C-alpha positions in Angstrom: 165.7 33.5 96.3 167.1 35.3 99.3 169.5 33.0 100.0 170.5 33.6 97.1 170.8 37.0 97.2 172.5 36.7 100.7 175.1 34.8 99.3 175.6 37.1 96.6 176.0 40.0 98.9 178.6 38.4 100.8 180.8 37.6 98.2 180.8 40.9 96.9 181.4 42.2 100.5 184.5 39.9 100.4 186.0 41.2 97.5 185.2 44.9 98.1 187.2 44.0 101.3 184.2 45.7 103.9 183.3 42.4 105.9 186.8 40.0 105.8 188.0 41.9 109.0 191.1 40.0 107.3 194.6 40.6 109.2 196.7 39.1 106.4 197.5 40.5 103.2 196.8 37.2 101.3 195.3 38.3 98.1 195.1 42.1 98.9 198.7 43.6 97.9 198.3 46.9 96.3 194.6 46.8 97.1 193.1 50.7 97.4 192.7 52.0 101.2 189.3 51.1 102.7 188.9 52.8 106.5 186.9 50.1 107.1 189.7 47.5 107.0 191.5 46.4 110.1 195.3 46.6 108.6 196.5 47.8 105.2 198.5 46.1 102.0 199.6 49.1 100.2 202.8 51.6 99.2 201.4 53.6 101.8 201.3 51.5 105.0 204.5 52.1 106.0 204.0 55.8 106.0 201.3 55.3 108.5 202.2 52.5 110.3 198.8 50.4 109.6 200.4 47.2 107.4 199.3 44.0 108.0 202.0 41.8 110.0 202.8 39.7 106.4 202.8 42.6 104.2 206.5 42.9 104.0 206.8 39.2 103.1 203.8 39.1 100.8 203.6 42.5 99.2 207.4 44.1 99.5 209.5 40.9 99.4 212.9 41.6 97.4 213.1 39.7 93.8 215.0 36.5 93.9 218.5 36.9 95.0 218.0 40.2 96.5 216.9 39.1 99.9 219.4 37.8 102.9 216.6 35.1 103.7 219.0 32.4 104.8 221.8 34.4 103.9 222.8 36.3 107.0 226.6 36.4 107.8 227.6 34.6 104.5 231.1 35.2 102.9 231.3 37.7 100.1 231.1 36.5 96.3 231.3 39.1 93.6 228.5 36.8 91.8 225.8 37.9 94.3 223.5 40.8 93.5 223.7 42.4 97.0 225.3 41.3 100.6 224.3 40.0 103.8 227.5 40.3 106.0 228.7 42.9 108.3 230.6 44.9 105.9 228.0 45.1 103.3 226.8 48.5 104.9 230.6 50.0 104.4 230.2 49.1 101.0 226.7 50.1 100.4 225.5 47.1 99.0 223.4 45.2 101.7 220.2 43.5 99.8 217.1 45.6 101.3 216.0 43.6 103.7 219.5 42.9 105.5 218.6 45.4 108.2 215.1 43.3 109.2 216.9 40.0 109.0 220.4 40.1 109.8 220.9 43.4 112.0 221.6 46.8 110.8 224.0 49.1 108.9 224.1 52.4 110.2 226.5 55.1 111.7 228.3 52.6 113.9 230.4 49.5 113.0 227.4 46.6 113.0 227.1 44.6 116.0 223.7 43.4 117.2 220.4 44.2 115.8 218.3 46.8 116.9 214.4 46.5 116.9 211.6 49.3 116.4 210.3 48.4 119.8 213.8 48.9 121.3 214.2 52.1 119.4 210.7 53.3 120.4 211.8 52.2 124.0 215.0 54.1 124.2 213.4 57.3 122.5 210.8 57.6 125.3 213.9 57.4 128.0 215.6 60.3 126.1 212.1 62.1 126.2 211.6 61.5 129.9 215.2 62.2 130.4 215.3 65.9 128.8 215.5 68.0 132.2 217.1 70.8 130.1 213.6 71.4 127.9 212.2 74.6 128.5 209.0 74.4 130.8 206.0 76.3 129.8 206.5 79.3 131.3 209.5 79.6 129.7 208.5 79.1 126.0 205.3 80.3 124.4 204.3 80.1 120.7 201.8 81.8 118.5 201.1 78.9 115.5 198.3 81.0 114.2 197.2 80.2 110.7 197.2 76.5 109.8 197.0 75.3 106.0 196.2 72.4 104.1 199.1 70.6 102.4 197.6 71.9 98.9 198.6 75.2 100.1 202.0 75.1 101.5 203.4 76.3 98.5 201.4 79.4 97.8 203.7 81.5 99.8 200.9 83.6 101.4 201.9 85.5 104.9 199.1 84.5 106.9 200.4 84.8 110.4 200.6 88.7 111.0 202.5 87.8 114.3 206.3 86.0 115.3 205.9 82.3 115.8 207.6 83.1 119.2 205.9 84.5 121.8 208.2 84.3 124.3 211.4 82.8 125.3 213.0 82.9 128.8 217.1 83.4 127.5 218.1 84.0 130.9 216.9 80.5 132.2 218.0 78.5 129.0 220.9 80.4 127.3 222.6 79.8 130.6 222.7 76.2 130.5 226.3 74.6 129.3 224.0 72.8 126.0 222.3 75.8 125.2 225.5 77.7 125.2 227.5 75.7 123.4 224.7 74.9 120.7 224.1 78.9 120.0 227.8 79.5 119.6 227.9 77.2 116.5 225.2 78.9 114.8 227.2 81.7 113.6 229.9 79.4 112.4 228.8 78.7 108.8 228.2 80.4 105.1 224.5 79.6 104.3 225.2 79.2 100.8 226.0 75.9 99.5 228.7 76.7 96.6 230.8 78.4 99.4 233.8 76.5 101.0 233.6 76.4 104.9 236.6 77.7 106.7 236.5 76.9 110.4 239.4 79.0 112.7 240.7 77.0 115.7 238.0 78.2 118.1 235.3 77.2 115.9 236.6 73.7 115.4 236.9 73.8 119.6 233.5 74.8 119.7 232.2 71.7 118.0 234.1 69.4 120.4 232.8 71.5 123.3 229.2 71.2 122.1 229.5 67.8 121.7 231.0 67.2 125.2 228.3 69.3 126.9 225.4 67.6 125.0 226.4 63.6 124.9 229.0 63.3 128.2 227.4 65.7 130.6 223.9 65.4 130.1 222.1 62.1 131.8 220.5 61.9 128.3 223.6 61.9 126.2 225.0 59.1 129.0 221.7 57.1 128.3 222.1 56.9 124.6 225.6 56.0 124.5 225.3 53.1 127.2 222.1 52.1 124.9 225.0 52.0 121.8 227.4 50.2 123.9 225.5 47.7 124.6 224.3 47.0 121.2 227.7 46.3 119.9 227.9 49.7 118.2 230.5 51.4 120.1 233.3 50.1 122.3 233.9 53.1 123.9 232.7 56.8 124.7 235.6 58.0 122.7 234.9 56.2 119.7 231.0 57.3 120.1 232.1 61.1 120.6 234.6 60.5 117.4 231.6 58.9 115.4 229.3 61.9 116.1 231.9 64.5 115.4 232.6 62.9 111.9 229.0 62.4 110.6 227.9 65.6 112.2 230.5 68.1 111.3 233.0 66.4 108.6 232.6 68.2 105.3 231.6 67.3 102.3 230.4 69.3 99.2 226.7 70.0 98.3 227.6 72.1 95.1 230.7 72.4 92.7 233.0 70.4 94.6 233.3 72.9 97.3 233.6 71.8 101.0 230.3 73.6 101.7 228.0 71.4 103.8 227.5 69.2 107.0 225.1 67.2 108.7 225.2 69.6 111.5 224.8 72.8 109.1 222.2 71.2 107.0 219.6 70.3 109.8 220.5 72.7 112.3 221.6 76.0 110.9 220.0 75.9 107.7 221.4 76.3 103.9 220.6 78.0 100.5 220.9 76.0 97.5 219.2 76.6 94.2 217.5 79.8 95.2 215.9 77.8 98.2 216.1 77.0 102.2 217.6 73.5 102.3 217.4 71.6 105.7 216.7 74.3 108.6 214.9 71.7 111.3 216.0 73.6 114.5 213.8 75.8 116.6 216.7 77.7 118.3 217.8 78.7 114.9 214.2 79.9 113.7 214.0 82.0 117.0 217.3 83.4 116.9 216.9 84.5 113.3 213.2 85.4 113.6 214.3 88.1 116.8 217.1 89.2 114.2 214.3 89.9 112.0 215.4 87.5 109.4 212.5 84.9 109.5 209.2 86.0 108.7 206.7 83.1 110.0 203.6 82.6 107.4 201.8 79.6 108.5 202.3 75.6 109.7 200.8 72.6 107.9 201.2 70.5 110.6 201.0 70.3 114.4 202.1 67.4 116.7 199.6 65.7 119.2 201.8 66.9 122.2 200.2 69.4 124.9 203.7 70.3 126.4 207.1 71.0 124.9 208.7 69.6 122.9 205.7 69.2 120.1 206.3 69.2 116.6 205.4 71.8 113.6 205.6 72.1 109.7 206.4 75.5 109.1 206.3 77.8 106.0 208.5 80.6 106.3 210.7 83.3 104.2 214.3 83.2 105.5 215.8 87.0 104.0 214.3 86.9 100.9 214.2 82.7 100.5 211.4 80.3 100.8 210.8 77.2 102.9 207.8 74.9 102.1 207.5 72.9 104.7 210.2 73.3 107.0 209.7 70.6 110.3 211.2 70.8 113.7 210.7 69.5 117.1 209.7 72.7 119.1 210.9 73.1 122.8 213.6 70.6 123.2 217.1 70.8 124.7 220.0 71.0 122.2 221.2 67.6 123.3 217.6 66.1 122.9 217.3 66.8 119.1 221.1 65.7 118.7 220.1 62.5 120.5 217.2 61.6 118.7 218.6 62.3 115.1 221.6 60.4 116.2 219.6 57.5 117.2 217.8 57.2 114.3 220.5 58.0 112.3 222.9 55.1 113.7 220.0 52.6 113.6 217.7 53.4 110.4 220.1 55.2 108.4 218.3 56.6 105.0 214.9 55.4 106.3 212.1 56.1 108.5 212.7 55.8 112.2 209.5 55.6 114.6 209.9 57.0 118.0 207.5 56.8 120.8 207.5 60.7 122.9 205.2 60.4 125.7 203.0 57.5 124.1 202.8 59.4 121.1 204.5 58.6 117.8 206.9 60.2 115.9 208.4 59.6 112.4 211.9 60.6 111.7 213.2 60.3 108.3 217.0 60.3 107.8 219.0 60.5 104.4 222.6 59.6 104.2 225.1 61.5 102.0 226.0 58.5 99.4 228.6 60.9 97.6 231.6 60.9 100.0 232.2 58.7 103.3 234.6 58.9 106.2 236.8 56.1 108.5 235.7 52.8 106.8 233.4 53.5 104.6 231.0 55.3 106.8 228.2 58.0 105.5 228.1 61.5 106.9 224.2 62.5 107.8 222.6 64.1 104.6 219.6 64.9 106.7 217.3 64.4 109.5 213.7 65.4 110.2 210.2 64.7 111.3 208.4 63.3 108.7 205.0 63.3 110.5 203.6 64.7 113.4 
């Protein structure tokens, strides 16, 4: 009798997923989360980076005819539902597993595949090279109230003091990349539906920032060298031109007006439909808070870093408009912000991009702007921001 009960117990535990210790998704696709499992097989596992190694193959495989399995580099065929050649990224018709099986179709012109491990390694290099980030004595923040995700929409001001307690402007803003970045922030009309009209000086400021951030810093040069060796760019001139187009090229978010760009949306912030849209930069936050235009309410997540840079997901009011969760990398140089977002957009456009900073994980979510393009069908940056601390 005891033996029978033991067998029944083991079988029950097996089907509940408690005792198998399985590292495979065989027979487990879409199972409910169980903290006892070594890895997981549901739609959330990619977000938390804890899928079993065969999750994609067993649970998330494309339907027949929608996979690049055995089709990488094939010639174009109008009868195919999706495609697996180097031009599919330009025409936005790649199969969903093209990047993982054949290579990437990001902001560059294709080239050799760039793995998640290589992206993480490159992000660690950029992190180590960020010599212009503020020191602990140059930047002090006061994060104050933290709220659960369920309360981010409550619009309660739970932090009586500003987020930024101290910033050594004399030290930081005298650095060329900071000065060039700050010069850009007042060049934009924040309301979508209002055409952006730049003066020759403002257009020159875009070139100055790219030069100071990418060409004149070791961090920027290292990013270019990496993308060059991976076949994404054939010259620094091509690299800088592509960055200028993807970041500063104008497109329309409202009423057909040329009213937006990746830089404006992500770094300066916009107002659309009575709400803050974008706005993922700490220097712009500091600038507007100092002017009395931003009221910091609370934060809903804080990264694991104990030194700069860190990541915060913030709730705040900008001159009468509310942001429910505005996530930013806090305490990095302008070139680091530009570099990590560019790295992720070029290698993982429209997807989550897994980075490693000081041995700690950070996920960047990027979005492409699909309603217009530049060059040979390349996509402007729609948005990029820290998705998880």
